[in-house]
N, C-alpha and C positions, 0 to 999 in steps of 0.2 A: 502708394508712396506716402511716407509720413510727411507731415507739414514741415518738420525741420529739414527734411531732405529737399523740399521744394525751394526753400529760400536759399539763395546762393551765398556761399561764404567767401568765395574768391573775389579779388578785385584786380589789382595789377600784378599779383604774383603768378608764377608759372603754374599751370594746371598739371598735377602729377598724373602718372599713367593710370593709377587705380580709380581716378575720378573721370576718366575720359569715356565717352559713350557716343552712340549715334552713328550715322552713315552720311556720306557726302550728299545723298539725296535730300537731306534736311535743309541744305542750302537752297535747293530749288523751291521748296514750299515756302521758306522764309522770305526769299526775295520776290517770288511771285506775289505772295500776299502783301508785301510791303509796297509793291508798285501798282497793284490794282486799286487805285484810290484817286480821290477827287483832285488832289494837287497835281498829279501827273496829267489828269484830264485838262486842267487849266494850263499846264505847261505846253501841251500840244496845241491848245487853242491859241496861245500867244503867237505861234508861228503864222496863223491866219490873221489874227487881230492886228498885227503890226505890218500886214501887207502881202503875205505870201498866198499863193493859190493852194488848193487842197492837195493836188497830186504831188507837186514838188515839195510841199511841206511834209507829207508823209514819207517821201523818199529821203529827204534831209534828216528827219527825225530818226528814221531807221538807221541811217549811216552813223549818226551821232550815238545812238544807243549801242550799236555794235562796237564802235571804236572806244567810247568811254567805258562800256561794259567790260570790254576785254582788259582794260587797265585795272578796273576795280576787282575783277575776278583774279587777276595776278596777285593782288594784295590778299584776297581771300585764301589762296593756296598756301600762304605763309602760316596760317593759323594752326593746322594740325602738326606741322613740322616743329614749331617753336612753342606752342601752348601759351602764347603771350598775347595781350592786347596789342593792337596795331601800333599805337603811338609809343609804347614802351620799346618796341623793336626799333623805332626810328632813332633811339638814342645811339645805336651803333653808327649812324651816319652823322648825327648832329652833336653827339656828346650827351652825357647824363643830364647836364643842366641846359645845354644848348638846344635840346629838343623842345624847351619851353617856348621858343620863338614861334615856330609854326603852331604850337599848341594853343597859344593865345587866340590865334585866328580860327582854329578849329572850334574852340569853345564858343566863339562868336557865331560861327556857322550853326552850331547845334541850337543855340538860343534863337537864331533867326528862323530856322526850319521848324522849331517847336512853335514859334509864334505864328508863322504862316499856316502851319497845319491846324493850329488851334482856331484860327479865324474860320476856316471852312467847316471843320468838325464841330465847332461851337454852334454854327448855324444849323447843322443837321441835328445836333443834340437839343437845341432850343425848340426846333419844330417837332421833334419826337416827344419832348416832355412838356410842350406847350408853355415855354417860358421865353424870355427875351435872349438876344444874342450874347449879351454880357454874362448872364447867368449860365448860358450854355458853354461859353468859353471857360469859365471858372470851373464848372462841374467836370468838363472834359479834362482839364489840366490836373485836377485832383485824382481822377481815375488813372491817368497816365503815370503820375508820380508813384502811386501804389504799385502798379504793375512793374515799373522800372525797379522799385525797391526789392521786389521778389527776385527779379533777375533772369538769368539765362534760360532756365527751363520754361518759364511762363512766356518768355519772348518767342521761343520756338513753337509753343502751343498756339499762341496768337497767330503766328505765321501760317500754321497748318489750317486753322479754322478760317482765317481770312482768305486763304488761297481758294477754298471751296465756296464760301459764302459770297465773296466779292466776284468770283468767276461767274457764279449763277446770276448775280445782279447785272453784271456787264453783258452777259449773253442776252438776257431779257431786254435790257436797255438798247442793245445793238439792234435787235429785231425791231423794236418799236421805232428807233431812229431811222432805220432803212425804209420803213413805211412812209416816212415824211420827206426823205431826202431824194432829190432828183439827181441820181448818180451820173446819168448821161450828161447832164448840164455841167456838173462839177468836173467830170473827166474832159469835157470839151473845152473847158475854160483854162486848161493847163497852159502856162506860159513861164518858161524858165527865167528867173531873175536871180543872178548870182548873190547879191547881198542878202536877199530874203532866204535863199537856199542855205547860205552859210549861217544865217541867224537860226534857222531850224536845226541845223547840225549842232551849233553851239548850245542851244537850249537843252537838247537831249544829252549831249556829251557832258555838259556841266551837271546835269541831273545825276548821271552815272558817276562822274569823277568825285562828286561830293560825298559818295559812300566810302571812298577810299580810306579816309582816316579811321574808320571803325569797322570795316567789313570783316577783318580777321578776328575781331572780338567775338563773332558769332560762329566761327569755325574752330576756335582754339580748344574747345572741349572734345573735338573729334579725336579718335585714337591716332597715335603718332604714325601708325602704319597706313593711315588713309592716303590713298593716291592723291598727289598734288594735281595731277591732270584731271581726275574725277571731280575734285573740289572746284577747280577752275571752270569746267564745262557746266556743272550743275548750277554754280553761282551765275555764270554768264547767261545761261538759258533762262533761269528763273527771272533774273533782273531785266534782261532784254525783252523777253516775251511779255512780262507784266507791264513794263513801261510803254512798249510800243502799242500794245493793246489799248491801254488807257489814253495814250497821246493821239492815236488814230481816231478814237472816239471823240476826243476833244477837237481835233481838226474838223471832223464832219459836223459836230455841233456848232462850232463857230462859223463855219462856212455856210450853214443853212439857217441859222437863227438870227443873225445880225445883232441888234442891240439887246434882244431879249436875254441872251446868255450873259452878256456883260453886266446887266443890271442885277442879276441874282443867279450866280453860278449853281449853287446847291439847289435852289428852288426850281430852276429851269430843268436841270437834269432829272430831278425826281418827278417833275411834271410830265416828262416823257412817258413815265411808267404808268401813271394813273393816280388814283386817290385811295383813301381807306387803308386797308391792310397792306396793299401793295406799296403805297407811299411810305407807310411805317417801316416796312421791310427795307426799302431803299434808303431811307434816312438811317436806319440801323447799319446797313452795309457801308454807307459813307463814313459813319462814325467809327465802325470797326476797322475799316481800312486805314483811316487816319490814326486810330489808336495804335495799330501795329507799327507804323513808321514813327509816330511820335514817341513811343516807348524806346525805339532804337535811338532816337535823337537824345532823349533824356539820359538813357544809359550811357551813350557815347560821351555826352557832355560830362557826366559824373566821372567816367573813367579818365577822360582827358584832364579834368581838374586835379584828380588824385595823382596822375602821372606827373603833371607839372610841379605840384607842390612837393611830391616825394623826392624829386630830383634834388631838392635843397634840404629836405628834412631827413632823407635817408630811410623812410619807412616803406616796407613792402606790403603790410597788411593794414586792414581798416576795420574798425568795429561797426556793428550794425547801426549804432547811433550816429557815427561819423558818416556812414553811407547815406542814411536818411537826411542828414543835414546838407550834404552836397546835392542830393537829388531835389530837395526842397528849394535850394538856391537856384538851380536851373529852372524849376517850375515857376518860381516867382518872377524871375527875370523874363522868361519867355511869355508868361501870361501878361505881364505889364506891356511888353512890346506889342502883343496881339491886340490888346484893348486900345492902345494908342494908334495902331495902324490899320484897324479893321475897315476903315472907310476909304482907303486908297490902296487896296490890296493888289490889283492887277499890275499896275505900273511899278509899284515898289517891288513886287516879287520878281518881275523880269530883271530889273536892274540888280537886285540882290543876287540872283542866280549867276549872272554874267560877271559881276564884280568878285564874287567868291571864287570863281574859276581862276581868276588871276593869281590867287594865293595858293591854290591846291594843286595846280598842274606842276609847278616846279617841285613841290614836295613829293608828289607821286613819282616824277621822273627820277629824282635822286634816290628815293627809297627802292624803287624797282631795279635801277641800274646797279646799286650796291648789292642788293640781295641776290640777283640772278647772275650778274656779270663780274662783279668784283669779289664779293665774299663767297659767292657760289653756295649760298644757303648754309654757311658755316658761321655760327656766332657763339660767343662765350656769354651765356645767359646771366650767370652771377655778376659778371662785369658790367652788365647793363644797369645795375643798381649801385655801383661803386664809382663815384667821380674820380677816384684815384686809380681806377683800374685801367685796362688796356684801351678803353674808348675815351677816357678822360672826361673832364667836365664840359669843355667846349671844343668842338671840332671846327676850326675856323674855315677850312677849305669848303666844307659843306654849307656853312652859313653864308659864305661869300657867294657861292654858286646859287644858293637860294635867292639871295638879294638880287643878283644879276638876272636870274630867271624871272623874278617879279617885274623888275624895271624894263626888261626887254619886251614885255608885253604891252606896256603903256602906249607906245605909238600906234598900236593896232587895235586898241580897245574902243568899243562903241557902247556907251550906256547913256541914260537920260541925263546924267549930271556931268559926264566927261566923255569926250571923243578924241582919240589920238590923232595926230597930224597925218599919219599914213593911212588912215581909214578912207579919206576922201578919194585918193588915187585908186583905191580898190572898189570904188562905187559904194562906199559905206559898209562894206562887208567886214565882219569881225572875225579875224583869224588869230586873235591873240592867244587862244588856248593851244593852237598848233605850235606857235613860237614858244609858249610856256612849257611844252613837253620837249621839244627838240633841242632848244638851246641849253637848258640845264642838264639834260641827259648827256649830250656830247661833252660839255665842259666838265661835268663831274667825272665822267669816264676817263678823260684825259688827265685830270688831277689825281684821282683816287688810285689809279693803277701804278703811280710812281712809287708808292710806299704801301705795301700790303703786310707789313710786319705785325700788325695788330690782329690779323685774321688767324684763328686757330686752325689746326689741321682737321679737327672734327668739331661738330657742335657740342658744346659743353653745357650740361643741364645742372650740374652740381659743382661745388668747389673742388672736387677731386679732379686730378689732371688727366685721368684716363678717358677713353672714348665713351660715348653714350651707349647705353644698352637699349 
């Protein structure tokens, strides 16, 4: 493949049929590789760190991964059908300019995940290169930005490589860990506690739901004839298996190590494996796993920024120079947050995950109800770029439902800096994400079905009025 073919030319414009390639299985390797990584380990560990036992934490994390993973996989199935980035498609619900409202929060999410990933990957990079954490964070951020600038093909290559390398590392680490853990003691200590169980569910569900705003970006190059069902199942299986594997490892590490893991997450995990070449391989695996997911976050942030700005400027394409500028902005912002927050990582990351969930569950609910139940997979793609077209500039019903969906969760929210008044009667359990899915889904379905005049009879890919080929 020539170098010019490796560098992606598309941004928010629709991918034409002659540039489509790959199979649905590519979604499995991408999402497996993206989830076999150290931040997912930390996410699983949080379920124990904040009071859960090992057995029910694993069960709760599994339930959250399956429920949240199913939602994100439903978004993934939209990619081959439409050939569009995820957030461009949400203009059909919110309006060409109205989509900027959730987009602002999505961009914040990408910066936050870039930062949290850079903290742990920076530690691994620093130990691998024998430098300090600050240098490691900066070096890792620069590598991430270069990979994101190359784009779609290199992202999937990273996913394939990481799915193999990181799987080998986790198998080895798992064997080493089981040699230290008293499984019978952990199994015997099982005690069901509803708030802690729901915390575990919320942690993994939020992990999965946070992929929703960009998951279709990585399936949009698949041929239009690709089965939506195959895309759904390969995405769900890769993401759920990878995240549950990592999080279960995190539960066992946290339950058996006490303060040792909390003091140095990366150092402790690598210490399980040994020293010398084995340690170097494990540091490399940690950095590679984080590189895969951080490239997704950087690429997603770049796409979201372009989507938001183009809604007002009306541009569909972007120069390579413009692409580099957007990616550099995400990198600089994420690196700055990483350097500022690297000393209070665990508590900040847990609150960040649960707080983000408040804003993305209503968006997911609206998007999925519209795509599968209201529009029934039929969109006028050229109109998604025209604020005077059938979707308009602002769709007030969807924006109203989105606002109600966010506010409806606040009484049930439990974070370090805010706890809703209805959390205490539930024993401190956080069920806000369930409310955030159910309330806007029902409300949007009731409002949107009243007027379906904007929905075309067939999906339109060009300005021509005939059906798609």
